[in-house]
C-alpha positions as CSV (number, residue, x, y, z in Angstrom):
1,M,-25.3,24.4,-29.1
2,N,-27.3,21.5,-28.0
3,T,-27.8,20.3,-24.8
4,N,-25.8,17.0,-26.0
5,S,-22.8,19.2,-26.6
6,I,-23.4,21.5,-23.3
7,T,-23.2,18.6,-21.3
8,H,-20.2,17.1,-22.6
9,L,-18.6,20.1,-22.2
10,N,-19.6,20.6,-18.5
11,T,-18.2,17.3,-17.9
12,S,-15.0,17.7,-19.5
13,D,-14.2,20.7,-17.5
14,M,-15.3,18.9,-14.5
15,H,-12.9,16.2,-15.1
16,S,-10.1,18.8,-16.3
17,T,-10.6,20.8,-12.6
18,T,-10.9,17.5,-10.9
19,M,-7.4,16.4,-12.2
20,R,-5.6,19.9,-12.2
21,S,-6.9,20.1,-8.6
22,A,-5.6,16.4,-8.0
23,G,-2.1,17.7,-9.4
24,Q,-1.9,20.6,-6.7
25,L,-2.3,18.2,-4.1
26,I,0.2,15.8,-5.5
27,K,3.0,18.6,-5.8
28,R,1.9,19.8,-2.4
29,S,2.2,16.5,-0.5
30,L,5.4,15.8,-2.4
31,I,6.8,19.3,-1.1
32,N,5.9,18.7,2.2
33,T,7.8,15.2,2.0
34,R,11.1,17.4,0.9
35,R,10.2,19.9,3.9
36,L,10.0,17.5,6.5
37,P,11.6,14.4,5.9
38,S,11.0,13.4,9.4
39,A,7.7,11.9,8.2
40,F,9.0,10.4,4.9
41,L,12.2,8.8,6.8
42,P,10.4,6.4,8.7
43,T,8.4,4.9,5.5
44,L,12.4,4.2,3.7
45,A,13.8,3.3,6.8
46,M,10.9,0.3,8.3
47,P,11.0,-2.1,5.3
48,I,14.7,-2.0,4.9
49,F,14.9,-2.6,9.1
50,N,12.4,-5.3,8.7
51,M,14.2,-6.9,5.8
52,V,17.1,-6.7,7.8
53,S,16.0,-8.0,11.1
54,F,13.8,-10.5,9.9
55,S,16.0,-12.2,7.5
56,G,19.3,-12.2,9.8
57,T,16.9,-13.8,12.7
58,F,15.0,-15.7,11.0
59,F,17.4,-17.4,8.7
60,A,17.1,-21.1,9.8
61,L,13.5,-21.0,8.4
62,T,14.8,-21.6,5.0
63,K,15.9,-24.9,6.5
64,L,12.1,-26.1,7.3
65,P,11.2,-29.1,4.8
66,G,9.5,-27.2,1.6
67,F,10.4,-23.9,2.8
68,P,10.3,-22.0,-1.0
69,T,13.7,-20.8,-0.9
70,D,17.4,-20.6,0.6
71,R,17.6,-17.1,1.0
72,S,16.1,-15.5,4.1
73,V,16.2,-12.2,2.6
74,N,14.4,-13.4,-0.6
75,W,11.3,-14.2,1.6
76,F,11.4,-11.2,4.2
77,M,12.2,-8.6,1.4
78,P,8.4,-8.4,-0.1
79,L,7.3,-8.1,3.6
80,G,9.6,-5.4,4.5
81,L,8.0,-3.7,1.4
82,A,4.5,-4.4,2.4
83,M,5.0,-2.7,5.5
84,G,6.4,0.3,4.5
85,S,4.0,0.3,1.6
86,A,0.8,0.3,4.0
87,F,2.4,2.5,6.6
88,S,2.7,5.0,3.7
89,G,-0.7,4.8,2.9
90,V,-2.1,5.3,6.0
91,G,0.4,8.1,6.7
92,L,-2.2,10.2,4.5
93,G,-4.4,9.8,7.4
94,F,-2.1,11.3,10.1
95,S,-1.4,13.9,7.4
96,L,-5.6,14.4,7.1
97,I,-5.8,14.7,10.9
98,R,-3.4,17.6,11.2
99,D,-4.9,19.3,8.2
100,L,-8.3,18.8,9.7
101,E,-7.0,19.8,13.5
102,N,-5.7,23.2,12.0
103,G,-8.3,24.2,9.7
104,F,-6.7,24.1,6.5
105,Y,-8.7,21.1,5.3
106,D,-11.8,23.6,5.2
107,R,-10.4,25.6,3.2
108,M,-9.7,23.1,0.6
109,R,-13.2,21.5,0.8
110,M,-14.7,25.3,0.1
111,A,-12.8,25.0,-3.3
112,P,-14.8,24.8,-6.3
113,T,-13.5,21.2,-7.6
114,S,-14.7,17.6,-7.1
115,R,-14.6,16.0,-3.9
116,I,-12.9,12.9,-5.6
117,S,-9.8,15.3,-6.1
118,L,-9.3,14.8,-2.3
119,I,-8.7,11.4,-2.5
120,V,-7.0,11.0,-6.0
121,G,-4.3,13.3,-5.7
122,P,-2.7,12.3,-2.3
123,V,-3.3,8.6,-3.3
124,L,-1.2,9.2,-6.6
125,A,1.1,11.3,-4.1
126,T,1.8,7.9,-2.6
127,W,2.4,6.0,-5.5
128,I,5.5,7.8,-6.3
129,R,6.8,7.7,-2.7
130,V,6.3,3.8,-2.6
131,T,7.8,3.6,-5.9
132,L,11.1,5.3,-4.6
133,V,10.8,3.3,-1.4
134,T,10.5,0.0,-3.7
135,L,13.5,1.1,-5.6
136,I,15.9,1.9,-2.5
137,V,14.4,-1.3,-1.0
138,F,15.2,-3.4,-4.3
139,G,18.9,-1.9,-4.0
140,A,19.3,-2.9,-0.1
141,G,18.2,-6.7,-1.2
142,T,20.3,-6.9,-3.8
143,L,23.0,-6.2,-1.9
144,L,21.7,-8.5,1.1
145,G,22.0,-11.3,-1.3
146,A,18.2,-11.3,-2.6
147,R,18.2,-12.8,-6.2
148,P,15.0,-12.9,-8.4
149,T,13.8,-16.2,-9.9
150,A,11.8,-14.7,-12.6
151,G,14.1,-11.7,-13.8
152,V,12.3,-8.5,-14.3
153,L,8.8,-9.9,-13.4
154,S,10.1,-10.4,-9.8
155,Y,10.6,-6.6,-9.3
156,L,7.4,-6.1,-11.5
157,C,5.2,-8.4,-9.2
158,S,6.4,-6.9,-6.0
159,W,6.2,-3.3,-7.7
160,I,2.1,-3.8,-8.1
161,A,1.7,-5.4,-5.1
162,A,3.4,-2.5,-3.3
163,L,1.4,-0.2,-5.2
164,G,-1.7,-2.1,-4.0
165,I,-1.2,-2.1,-0.5
166,S,-0.5,1.6,-0.1
167,T,-3.7,2.1,-2.0
168,I,-5.5,-0.2,0.0
169,G,-4.0,1.7,3.4
170,A,-4.7,5.1,1.7
171,G,-8.1,4.7,1.6
172,W,-8.8,2.9,5.1
173,G,-6.5,5.7,6.4
174,L,-8.3,8.6,4.8
175,G,-11.8,6.9,5.5
176,L,-11.0,6.4,9.7
177,A,-9.4,10.4,9.4
178,Y,-12.7,11.4,7.9
179,R,-14.9,9.6,10.7
180,F,-12.7,10.6,13.5
181,Q,-11.4,13.7,12.9
182,D,-8.4,13.4,15.2
183,M,-5.9,11.4,16.8
184,R,-8.1,8.8,17.9
185,G,-8.5,7.2,14.4
186,A,-4.6,6.4,14.5
187,A,-4.3,3.5,16.9
188,I,-6.8,1.8,14.5
189,M,-5.0,2.3,11.4
190,Q,-1.8,0.8,13.1
191,L,-3.3,-1.9,14.6
192,S,-5.8,-2.9,11.5
193,I,-1.9,-2.7,9.4
194,F,-0.4,-5.3,12.1
195,L,-3.1,-7.8,12.4
196,T,-3.9,-7.8,8.7
197,M,-0.3,-8.4,8.0
198,F,0.9,-11.0,10.7
199,L,-2.5,-12.9,10.1
200,S,-1.2,-13.8,7.0
201,T,1.8,-15.2,5.2
202,A,4.1,-12.6,6.3
203,Q,6.5,-14.7,8.1
204,V,6.2,-18.4,7.1
205,P,4.0,-20.2,3.9
206,L,1.0,-21.8,4.7
207,N,2.4,-25.3,4.4
208,V,4.4,-24.8,7.3
209,M,1.6,-23.3,9.7
210,T,-0.8,-25.0,12.1
211,G,-4.2,-24.4,13.9
212,W,-6.1,-21.2,14.1
213,L,-3.3,-19.3,12.6
214,H,-3.3,-21.5,9.4
215,T,-7.1,-20.9,8.9
216,V,-6.6,-17.3,9.4
217,A,-3.9,-16.7,7.1
218,R,-5.9,-19.1,4.5
219,I,-8.9,-16.8,4.2
220,N,-6.6,-13.4,4.7
221,P,-6.4,-11.7,1.4
222,I,-3.3,-10.3,2.2
223,T,-1.9,-13.9,2.0
224,N,-2.7,-13.7,-1.9
225,I,-1.1,-10.2,-2.2
226,F,2.0,-11.9,-0.4
227,R,1.9,-14.6,-2.9
228,L,1.8,-12.2,-5.9
229,S,4.7,-10.2,-4.3
230,R,7.0,-13.3,-3.7
231,S,6.3,-15.4,-6.7
232,G,9.6,-14.3,-8.5
233,W,11.8,-14.7,-5.4
234,V,10.9,-17.9,-4.5
235,N,12.4,-21.4,-6.1
236,A,11.8,-22.2,-9.4
237,S,10.3,-25.7,-8.8
238,D,8.3,-24.3,-5.7
239,P,4.3,-24.6,-6.5
240,G,4.3,-20.2,-5.3
241,H,6.5,-19.9,-8.3
242,M,5.6,-17.5,-11.0
243,S,2.7,-18.5,-13.0
244,W,-0.8,-16.5,-13.6
245,S,-2.4,-18.9,-11.0
246,N,-0.3,-17.4,-8.4
247,A,-0.5,-14.1,-9.4
248,Y,-4.2,-13.8,-10.3
249,G,-5.6,-14.2,-6.7
250,G,-2.9,-11.2,-5.3
251,L,-4.5,-8.9,-8.7
252,I,-8.1,-9.6,-7.5
253,A,-7.2,-9.1,-3.8
254,I,-5.8,-5.6,-4.7
255,A,-8.7,-4.5,-7.3
256,V,-11.4,-5.9,-4.5
257,L,-9.6,-4.0,-1.2
258,S,-8.7,-0.6,-3.1
259,V,-12.0,-0.2,-4.5
260,L,-13.8,-0.8,-1.3
261,S,-11.2,1.4,1.0
262,L,-11.5,4.0,-1.5
263,I,-15.2,4.3,-1.2
264,F,-14.9,4.2,2.4
265,A,-13.1,6.9,2.1
266,L,-14.8,9.0,-0.5
267,R,-18.3,8.2,1.4
268,S,-16.6,9.4,4.8
269,L,-15.5,12.6,3.0
270,Q,-19.2,13.2,2.2
271,K,-20.1,12.7,5.5
272,I,-17.8,15.5,7.1
273,D,-20.1,17.7,4.3
274,K,-23.2,17.0,5.6
């Protein structure tokens, strides 16, 4: 057997080991969700609570000239979904801090597998939980009167946006947890979510904003993700309706921020090993 064949086998074995390890971490995460529902229920309750409270309290926003929908729940359902997805992602940071403090994570680091599996496994588990939350939020939104304007694509775009935000939150939360290794990072995780969300088009579209908030929201990449998430829930005659020109910005923002946050998490993990 030549050197190239040996290298190929070693690489193949490494990838196989990484995926098996990631699979076990996914299984562990889902088991913990079942054993500790108190850690999952807030993630489920938050998007529904936000959707109900905001759409009920601010229903008069739909009367503003140029507001892109006459159904407040159509506007605020993606916001609730984004908040729940973001907290699902950074929730990995809270779990990691707990594992670091009780010593369990040290045992995982000693496993003969790639460090990438320690990030890939939890992120994929988060995708599963976020998908479940998304389905429930869609059902609750339908009961509250949310109606898609682009059929199945409306749900697909919102789901993709939710997965993207959860991935960004996961990388950011894991990176902070690796850096601080205690609950000091928790406050930064939560504060950063609220700042990035509410300094965007979380509550109102750009065309009704003024002053510095309009400037910040316009350059905030989360605005593009909201545009993607809401593109199938606004009026068909509105410029923000479903189209590639309105979707690609959100997809690019998800791709770039996900890569940056996951690199941050991996490099932070490597600092622990050193």
